[in-house]
C-alpha positions as CSV (number, residue, x, y, z in Angstrom):
1,M,-34.8,-55.2,10.7
2,T,-31.7,-55.7,12.7
3,A,-31.2,-54.4,16.3
4,D,-29.0,-51.6,15.4
5,E,-31.6,-50.5,12.9
6,T,-34.6,-50.7,15.3
7,T,-32.5,-48.4,17.7
8,I,-31.8,-45.8,15.1
9,Y,-35.5,-45.8,14.1
10,E,-36.4,-45.2,17.3
11,L,-33.8,-42.5,17.9
12,A,-35.4,-40.8,14.5
13,I,-39.0,-40.9,16.6
14,K,-37.4,-39.3,19.7
15,A,-35.7,-36.7,17.7
16,A,-38.8,-35.6,16.1
17,L,-40.4,-35.6,19.6
18,V,-37.5,-33.1,21.0
19,P,-37.4,-30.7,18.2
20,T,-35.4,-28.0,20.0
21,T,-32.7,-30.5,21.1
22,K,-29.5,-30.6,19.3
23,L,-28.5,-34.2,19.8
24,A,-24.8,-33.8,19.1
25,A,-24.7,-31.5,22.3
26,R,-26.8,-33.7,24.3
27,P,-24.6,-36.6,25.7
28,A,-27.1,-36.8,28.8
29,L,-29.9,-37.2,26.5
30,L,-28.2,-40.0,24.3
31,K,-27.6,-42.1,27.5
32,K,-31.3,-42.2,28.1
33,L,-31.9,-43.7,24.7
34,P,-32.0,-47.6,23.9
35,L,-28.8,-47.0,22.1
36,D,-25.7,-49.5,21.4
37,R,-22.5,-47.8,23.1
38,S,-20.7,-47.9,19.8
39,I,-23.7,-46.1,18.3
40,Q,-23.9,-43.5,21.2
41,T,-20.2,-42.8,20.7
42,K,-20.6,-42.2,16.9
43,L,-23.7,-39.8,17.3
44,T,-21.9,-37.6,20.2
45,G,-19.4,-36.9,17.5
46,H,-19.3,-33.1,15.9
47,N,-20.6,-34.5,12.6
48,Q,-23.6,-36.9,13.2
49,K,-24.5,-37.0,9.1
50,R,-20.9,-38.0,8.5
51,C,-20.5,-40.7,11.2
52,L,-23.9,-42.2,10.3
53,A,-23.0,-42.3,6.4
54,Q,-19.6,-44.2,7.3
55,Q,-21.7,-46.8,9.2
56,W,-24.5,-47.4,7.1
57,P,-24.7,-47.4,3.2
58,R,-26.8,-45.0,1.5
59,S,-29.2,-47.7,0.4
60,D,-30.1,-48.4,3.6
61,L,-30.5,-45.0,5.0
62,L,-32.9,-44.1,2.3
63,A,-34.7,-47.4,2.7
64,L,-35.3,-46.6,6.5
65,G,-36.0,-43.0,6.0
66,R,-33.2,-41.9,8.1
67,V,-32.2,-38.9,5.6
68,R,-35.3,-37.1,7.2
69,M,-34.0,-37.9,10.5
70,L,-30.8,-36.7,10.0
71,R,-32.1,-33.5,8.7
72,A,-34.2,-33.0,11.8
73,M,-31.0,-33.8,13.9
74,S,-28.9,-31.2,12.2
75,N,-31.5,-28.3,12.0
76,Y,-32.9,-28.3,15.1
77,G,-31.5,-25.3,17.4
78,P,-29.5,-26.4,20.5
79,S,-30.6,-26.4,24.1
80,D,-27.5,-26.7,25.9
81,Q,-28.7,-25.6,29.3
82,E,-30.9,-28.7,29.7
83,S,-29.5,-31.9,30.3
84,S,-32.6,-34.0,29.4
85,P,-36.1,-32.9,28.4
86,P,-38.3,-32.4,31.6
87,S,-41.2,-35.0,32.2
88,G,-44.5,-34.2,30.5
89,Y,-42.4,-32.4,27.8
90,A,-44.4,-30.8,24.9
91,P,-43.0,-29.7,21.7
92,R,-42.4,-25.9,21.1
93,E,-42.0,-23.9,18.1
94,R,-38.5,-23.9,16.6
95,A,-36.9,-20.4,17.1
96,S,-36.0,-18.9,13.8
97,K,-32.2,-18.1,13.2
98,P,-30.3,-15.9,10.9
99,R,-30.4,-16.9,7.3
100,R,-29.0,-13.9,5.2
101,T,-27.5,-10.7,5.7
102,S,-27.4,-7.4,3.7
103,A,-23.8,-7.0,2.2
104,T,-24.1,-3.2,2.5
105,S,-26.1,-2.5,5.7
106,G,-25.1,-5.7,7.6
107,T,-29.1,-6.0,8.7
108,I,-29.9,-9.6,9.5
109,H,-33.0,-11.2,7.8
110,H,-35.0,-14.0,9.4
111,S,-36.4,-16.7,7.4
112,N,-37.4,-20.2,8.0
113,S,-37.4,-21.4,4.4
114,E,-34.7,-22.9,2.4
115,P,-32.2,-20.0,1.1
116,R,-32.6,-19.7,-2.7
117,V,-29.6,-19.3,-4.8
118,R,-29.6,-16.0,-5.9
119,R,-27.0,-13.2,-7.3
120,G,-24.6,-12.2,-4.5
121,T,-24.8,-15.5,-2.5
122,L,-23.4,-19.0,-2.8
123,R,-24.2,-22.3,-1.2
124,I,-21.2,-24.2,-0.3
125,P,-20.7,-28.0,0.1
126,S,-20.6,-29.5,3.3
127,D,-16.9,-30.8,3.3
128,A,-15.8,-27.0,2.0
129,A,-17.8,-25.4,4.6
130,F,-16.1,-27.3,7.4
131,R,-12.9,-26.2,6.1
132,M,-14.0,-22.6,6.1
133,R,-15.4,-22.7,9.4
134,A,-12.0,-24.0,10.7
135,G,-10.6,-21.0,9.1
136,H,-9.8,-21.5,5.8
137,P,-10.2,-18.3,3.9
138,W,-10.9,-19.3,0.3
139,V,-13.4,-21.1,-1.6
140,F,-11.8,-22.9,-4.5
141,R,-13.4,-22.3,-8.0
142,D,-13.7,-26.3,-8.3
143,T,-15.9,-26.7,-5.2
144,L,-18.7,-24.6,-7.0
145,G,-19.5,-27.1,-9.9
146,S,-20.0,-26.0,-13.5
147,R,-22.9,-23.7,-12.5
148,P,-22.3,-20.2,-14.4
149,M,-21.7,-17.3,-12.0
150,R,-23.5,-14.0,-12.7
151,D,-21.4,-11.8,-10.1
152,A,-18.9,-9.3,-11.1
153,P,-15.4,-9.2,-10.3
154,G,-15.0,-7.7,-6.8
155,E,-18.8,-8.3,-5.7
156,I,-19.3,-9.1,-2.2
157,V,-20.5,-12.5,-2.0
158,E,-22.5,-14.2,0.9
159,L,-21.8,-17.9,1.5
160,F,-24.0,-20.3,3.1
161,E,-24.2,-24.1,4.0
162,A,-26.3,-26.4,2.1
163,E,-28.9,-26.2,5.1
164,G,-28.7,-22.4,4.7
165,E,-26.6,-21.4,7.8
166,F,-24.3,-18.2,7.2
167,I,-20.6,-19.0,6.8
168,G,-19.1,-15.8,5.9
169,R,-18.6,-12.7,3.3
170,G,-16.0,-12.3,0.9
171,I,-15.0,-10.9,-2.6
172,Y,-15.6,-12.7,-5.7
173,D,-13.0,-13.3,-8.3
174,P,-14.3,-14.6,-11.7
175,E,-10.9,-15.8,-13.0
176,G,-8.2,-17.6,-11.1
177,P,-8.6,-20.8,-9.1
178,I,-9.6,-19.0,-6.1
179,A,-13.3,-18.0,-6.5
180,V,-14.2,-16.2,-3.1
181,R,-11.7,-14.7,-0.4
182,I,-13.4,-14.6,2.7
183,V,-13.2,-11.1,4.7
184,T,-15.4,-11.6,7.6
185,R,-17.4,-14.4,9.5
186,D,-19.7,-12.0,11.2
187,P,-23.2,-11.8,9.6
188,N,-23.4,-8.0,11.3
189,E,-19.9,-6.9,9.3
190,P,-20.2,-5.3,5.8
191,V,-17.1,-5.3,3.8
192,D,-16.2,-1.7,3.5
193,A,-13.9,1.1,4.1
194,Q,-14.4,0.9,8.0
195,A,-13.9,-3.0,7.9
196,I,-10.7,-2.4,5.9
197,L,-9.3,0.2,8.2
198,R,-10.2,-1.8,11.2
199,R,-7.8,-4.7,10.1
200,I,-5.1,-2.1,9.0
201,R,-5.1,-0.8,12.7
202,A,-5.2,-4.4,14.4
203,A,-2.4,-5.5,12.1
204,Q,-0.3,-2.3,13.2
205,Q,-1.1,-3.3,17.0
206,L,0.0,-6.6,16.6
207,R,3.3,-5.9,14.9
208,A,4.0,-3.0,17.7
209,A,3.6,-5.6,20.4
210,L,5.7,-8.5,18.7
211,L,8.2,-6.9,16.7
212,P,11.3,-5.8,18.6
213,G,12.8,-2.4,17.4
214,E,10.2,-1.9,15.0
215,G,10.6,1.4,13.3
216,T,14.3,2.0,14.7
217,E,16.3,-1.1,14.5
218,L,14.0,-2.6,12.1
219,T,12.6,-0.6,9.1
220,A,11.8,-3.3,6.5
221,Y,8.7,-5.7,7.4
222,R,5.3,-6.5,6.5
223,V,2.7,-4.4,7.9
224,L,-0.4,-6.4,6.5
225,H,0.0,-10.0,5.6
226,G,-3.3,-10.6,3.5
227,E,-5.0,-14.0,4.8
228,G,-3.0,-13.6,8.4
229,D,-4.6,-10.0,8.9
230,F,-8.1,-11.1,7.6
231,L,-7.9,-9.1,4.5
232,P,-7.0,-11.9,1.7
233,G,-5.3,-11.3,-1.5
234,V,-3.6,-8.1,-0.3
235,T,0.0,-7.8,1.3
236,V,1.8,-4.5,2.4
237,D,5.3,-4.2,3.0
238,R,7.2,-1.2,4.7
239,Y,10.7,-0.3,3.5
240,G,11.6,3.0,5.6
241,D,8.8,5.6,4.8
242,Y,7.6,3.8,1.6
243,L,4.8,1.0,1.5
244,V,4.4,-1.5,-1.3
245,I,1.0,-3.1,-2.0
246,H,0.8,-6.5,-3.5
247,L,-2.5,-7.1,-5.2
248,F,-3.1,-11.1,-5.9
249,S,-6.4,-10.4,-8.1
250,S,-7.8,-7.9,-10.1
251,S,-10.9,-8.3,-8.4
252,L,-9.5,-6.4,-5.4
253,E,-8.8,-3.3,-7.3
254,P,-12.0,-1.5,-6.5
255,F,-10.9,-1.8,-3.0
256,L,-7.4,-0.2,-3.6
257,P,-8.7,3.6,-2.7
258,A,-10.1,2.3,0.6
259,I,-6.8,0.2,1.4
260,C,-4.6,3.4,0.7
261,D,-6.6,5.5,3.0
262,G,-6.3,3.3,5.6
263,L,-2.5,2.9,5.2
264,E,-2.2,6.6,5.1
265,A,-4.4,7.1,8.3
266,V,-2.5,4.3,10.0
267,H,1.3,4.5,8.8
268,K,1.6,8.1,7.2
269,P,4.1,6.9,4.7
270,Q,5.7,9.1,2.0
271,A,4.5,7.2,-0.8
272,I,2.3,4.1,-1.6
273,Y,3.4,2.0,-4.7
274,V,1.2,-1.1,-5.7
275,Q,2.5,-4.4,-7.3
276,K,-0.2,-6.3,-9.3
277,R,1.1,-10.1,-8.7
278,Y,-1.6,-11.5,-11.1
279,R,0.3,-10.2,-14.0
280,P,2.0,-13.0,-16.2
281,L,5.6,-13.8,-15.5
282,G,6.3,-15.0,-18.8
283,G,4.5,-16.0,-22.2
284,E,2.2,-13.0,-22.2
285,G,4.7,-10.4,-21.2
286,P,6.9,-9.5,-18.2
287,R,5.6,-8.2,-14.9
288,E,5.7,-4.5,-15.0
289,P,7.1,-2.3,-12.2
290,A,5.4,-1.3,-9.2
291,E,3.2,1.7,-9.8
292,L,3.2,5.1,-7.5
293,I,-0.4,5.5,-6.6
294,R,-0.2,7.9,-3.5
295,G,2.4,10.6,-2.3
296,T,5.8,11.3,-3.9
297,L,8.2,9.4,-6.2
298,A,10.5,7.0,-4.2
299,P,14.4,7.3,-4.7
300,V,16.1,4.5,-6.8
301,E,17.4,3.5,-3.4
302,I,16.0,3.1,-0.2
303,V,18.3,2.0,2.8
304,V,16.5,-0.1,5.4
305,K,17.7,-1.3,8.8
306,E,17.4,-4.9,10.0
307,Y,19.2,-5.6,13.6
308,G,22.7,-4.5,12.7
309,L,22.5,-4.6,8.7
310,Q,21.8,-2.1,6.2
311,I,20.6,-2.9,2.8
312,G,19.7,-1.1,-0.3
313,V,16.1,-1.8,-1.9
314,D,14.3,-0.7,-5.0
315,V,10.5,-0.4,-4.2
316,T,9.4,-0.3,-7.9
317,A,11.4,-3.3,-8.9
318,P,9.0,-5.9,-10.6
319,L,10.2,-9.2,-9.3
320,G,11.9,-8.3,-6.1
321,T,12.9,-5.3,-4.0
322,G,16.2,-6.8,-2.9
323,L,15.2,-8.1,0.4
324,F,12.9,-10.8,1.5
325,P,11.5,-9.8,5.0
326,D,10.0,-13.4,5.4
327,L,13.5,-14.9,5.7
328,R,14.4,-12.6,8.6
329,L,14.5,-15.3,11.2
330,G,16.7,-17.2,9.1
331,R,18.9,-14.4,8.8
332,R,19.1,-13.9,12.6
333,A,19.9,-17.5,13.1
334,V,23.0,-17.4,10.6
335,T,24.2,-14.3,12.5
336,A,24.0,-16.3,15.8
337,L,25.7,-19.4,14.6
338,A,28.3,-18.0,12.0
339,K,31.1,-16.8,14.5
340,G,34.4,-18.7,13.5
341,R,32.9,-20.4,10.7
342,R,33.6,-20.5,7.0
343,V,30.5,-19.7,5.3
344,M,29.2,-20.5,1.6
345,N,25.8,-18.8,0.4
346,L,24.5,-20.5,-2.3
347,F,21.7,-18.5,-4.6
348,S,22.9,-15.7,-2.6
349,Y,20.7,-12.8,-4.5
350,T,21.6,-9.5,-3.1
351,G,23.6,-11.3,-0.2
352,A,21.5,-10.4,2.8
353,L,22.4,-13.9,4.4
354,S,26.1,-13.4,3.4
355,L,25.9,-10.2,5.4
356,A,24.2,-11.9,8.2
357,A,26.8,-14.1,8.4
358,A,29.8,-11.6,8.5
359,L,27.8,-9.7,11.2
360,G,28.0,-12.9,13.5
361,G,31.7,-13.2,13.0
362,A,32.3,-15.5,10.1
363,T,35.9,-15.8,9.1
364,E,35.1,-16.1,5.4
365,V,32.0,-15.8,3.4
366,V,31.4,-16.9,-0.3
367,S,28.4,-15.8,-2.2
368,V,27.3,-17.7,-5.2
369,D,24.6,-16.8,-7.7
370,L,24.1,-16.9,-11.5
371,A,23.4,-13.2,-11.8
372,P,26.2,-10.5,-12.0
373,K,23.5,-7.9,-11.0
374,S,23.0,-9.5,-7.8
375,H,26.6,-9.4,-6.8
376,A,26.8,-5.8,-7.7
377,R,24.1,-5.1,-5.3
378,G,25.8,-7.4,-2.6
379,R,28.7,-5.6,-2.8
380,R,26.8,-2.2,-2.5
381,N,25.2,-3.6,0.8
382,L,28.4,-4.4,2.3
383,Q,29.6,-0.7,1.8
384,L,26.0,0.2,3.3
385,S,26.5,-1.8,6.6
386,Q,30.2,-0.6,6.9
387,M,31.7,-4.2,6.5
388,S,35.3,-5.1,4.5
389,E,34.9,-6.8,1.4
390,S,38.3,-8.6,2.1
391,L,36.5,-11.6,3.9
392,H,34.0,-11.9,1.0
393,E,34.2,-13.8,-2.5
394,F,31.6,-13.5,-5.1
395,I,31.3,-16.2,-7.6
396,T,28.9,-15.8,-10.4
397,G,27.9,-19.3,-11.9
398,D,25.5,-22.6,-11.6
399,A,25.5,-23.5,-7.9
400,L,25.7,-27.4,-8.8
401,A,28.7,-26.6,-11.3
402,V,30.5,-24.3,-8.6
403,M,30.3,-27.2,-5.9
404,A,31.5,-29.7,-8.0
405,R,34.6,-27.5,-8.9
406,M,35.0,-26.8,-5.2
407,A,35.0,-30.6,-4.6
408,D,37.4,-31.2,-7.1
409,R,39.6,-28.6,-5.1
410,Q,38.9,-30.1,-1.9
411,R,37.5,-26.7,-0.3
412,R,35.5,-27.1,2.8
413,F,33.2,-25.0,4.8
414,D,31.7,-24.8,8.3
415,M,28.1,-23.4,7.3
416,I,26.5,-23.7,3.8
417,I,23.3,-22.1,3.3
418,L,20.8,-23.3,0.4
419,D,18.1,-20.9,-0.4
420,P,17.2,-21.8,-3.9
421,P,14.0,-20.4,-5.8
422,A,10.9,-22.6,-5.8
423,F,11.4,-22.7,-9.8
424,A,14.1,-21.5,-12.3
425,Q,14.8,-21.9,-16.0
426,N,18.2,-21.1,-17.6
427,R,19.6,-22.1,-21.1
428,G,16.7,-24.7,-21.4
429,Q,17.4,-26.4,-18.2
430,T,14.6,-26.2,-15.6
431,F,15.3,-26.4,-11.8
432,S,12.2,-27.3,-9.4
433,V,12.5,-27.3,-5.6
434,Q,10.7,-30.2,-5.1
435,R,12.1,-32.5,-7.5
436,D,15.8,-31.2,-7.2
437,Y,16.5,-30.2,-3.8
438,R,17.9,-33.5,-2.9
439,E,20.7,-33.1,-5.5
440,L,21.6,-29.7,-4.1
441,V,22.2,-31.3,-0.7
442,Q,24.0,-34.3,-2.1
443,A,26.4,-31.8,-3.7
444,A,26.8,-29.3,-0.5
445,L,27.6,-32.4,1.9
446,P,31.0,-33.3,0.7
447,L,31.8,-29.6,0.9
448,C,31.1,-29.9,4.7
449,N,33.8,-30.3,7.5
450,S,32.4,-32.7,10.4
451,G,30.3,-30.4,12.9
452,A,29.3,-28.2,9.8
453,L,25.8,-26.7,9.6
454,L,23.7,-27.1,6.6
455,C,21.0,-24.2,6.5
456,C,18.2,-25.5,4.3
457,A,15.6,-22.7,3.1
458,S,12.3,-23.1,0.8
459,N,9.4,-20.8,0.2
460,A,7.5,-23.0,-2.0
461,A,4.0,-23.4,-0.2
462,R,3.3,-27.0,-2.0
463,F,6.8,-28.2,-0.7
464,T,5.6,-29.1,2.8
465,Q,8.2,-29.3,5.6
466,E,7.8,-33.2,5.7
467,E,8.5,-33.4,2.2
468,M,11.7,-31.3,2.6
469,M,12.9,-33.2,5.3
470,I,12.6,-36.4,3.4
471,E,14.3,-34.7,0.3
472,I,17.1,-33.7,2.7
473,G,17.4,-37.2,4.0
474,N,17.5,-38.6,0.6
475,G,20.6,-36.1,-0.6
476,S,22.2,-36.9,2.5
477,G,21.9,-40.7,2.2
478,R,23.2,-40.2,-1.5
479,A,26.0,-38.3,0.0
480,R,26.7,-41.1,2.6
481,R,26.7,-38.5,5.4
482,H,24.8,-38.4,8.7
483,M,22.8,-35.4,9.3
484,R,20.2,-34.2,11.8
485,I,17.8,-31.2,12.3
486,V,18.9,-29.0,15.3
487,E,16.7,-26.0,14.5
488,Q,13.4,-25.3,12.5
489,L,12.3,-21.7,11.8
490,G,9.6,-20.5,9.8
491,L,7.9,-17.2,9.3
492,P,8.3,-14.2,11.8
493,A,5.7,-12.5,13.6
494,D,4.5,-9.9,10.9
495,F,3.7,-12.6,8.8
496,P,0.8,-14.4,10.8
497,V,-0.9,-17.7,9.6
498,P,-4.6,-17.9,10.5
499,V,-5.7,-21.1,12.2
500,G,-7.3,-23.9,9.7
501,F,-5.0,-22.3,6.7
502,P,-1.9,-24.6,6.7
503,D,-1.2,-23.5,3.2
504,G,-0.1,-19.9,4.5
505,N,2.7,-21.6,6.5
506,Y,5.0,-21.6,3.3
507,L,8.3,-20.7,4.7
508,K,10.8,-23.2,5.8
509,F,14.4,-23.0,7.3
510,L,16.0,-25.8,8.7
511,I,19.3,-26.1,10.1
512,G,21.2,-29.6,10.2
513,A,24.4,-30.5,11.9
514,V,26.5,-32.6,9.7
515,L,28.5,-35.6,11.2
């Protein structure tokens, strides 16, 4: 046995003699043990098992009986008050710790035995458990292996680490890639109507504190942002006196009455609509319009306010109401920077960014979109915002083709806005933001004057900001233009992102200055 192996073996013996000490939290004790400094450093890390496994092969661990030692080190309870065991210390009984909780009553059951796999419970692998403890709200299906599940859709499931420690409680989904959405990490909190009401109230308190002009200058915003407000799989948008619920899983339908009760108690809307976002977009049929489930029928057009803009929306529309509340910071940035500039807005949709440029004092605004209906709504929004159409030009067509024609005509702009869909298909051609963003940048830059601003937006969650910046750089390199990012924006305060959940930070709005 080598010297390092000997010290580790001694550590196993000492760990057994001090069962109430969690060695990872006891640097003072580790210093007293005959360990090499490098080994001490590894053992004082947050994950002793992972550190040791990286240093010694599995065969050696098994040969020396270190697996048993590691189990002892990780299962013994902490004693953070003590710096080292007192002289003549005698081992004492390990205190029992919470193992399981009741999903309905919240009563804690104590047990020293290993938890059994049963209906309503799931054991989570250590790597996934680590991610969830950091704040990630999802249990992906592929982490559960091939074991058949007996749990029904919408059933409350309790999650445990392999050693039996409680992780959280969530809602089970037997279909999509997300098997469980975690609602609470408190073993004493049941997932019931009262828990839902608490989250809706907390969400409104956050927005009242952080959204300027909420309810007066701003009447379209997100009142509940799913994972960010700790009710995953459910988002709720406010448009004036009307609320639209977006459900992202059929397993959440049993909780819909409690969600509506909470929304009515806190927000007192005229009506509540629900949009089932798990319905297919193509292949098996189009997504259905939003369904009225509470209150009175909404008008075809609801006029909402956003800091000087007035925009008409349709809360029943299956694919979009006509306004994206999450892009609000981008619109405010365009307003602040547009004065005296000639602006082109590509993928303009209903023209909210075009209106923002006009509000900021742009001298010319060109809106480009493939859908004539979008331009009709854009013109209507100009009327609602009491803006003249004389400075605006609406062009129907493919963005790349339009930019090519403008390059031939030597048209130039001082601000160009790129806000493409994450994915689109038209006449057999497909557009993917991850694959084709560089092409858009390459086509837009020849139309930019020196000192122009290129505003690049994307809501594709799998297209990270780092990847987006690289693609912008590739496009600028192909166009042989120098460009630097001068402002980076993301989601507004009504779209909070929980810690440990980078997937939720999906929106990017980068402003680049062109040389």
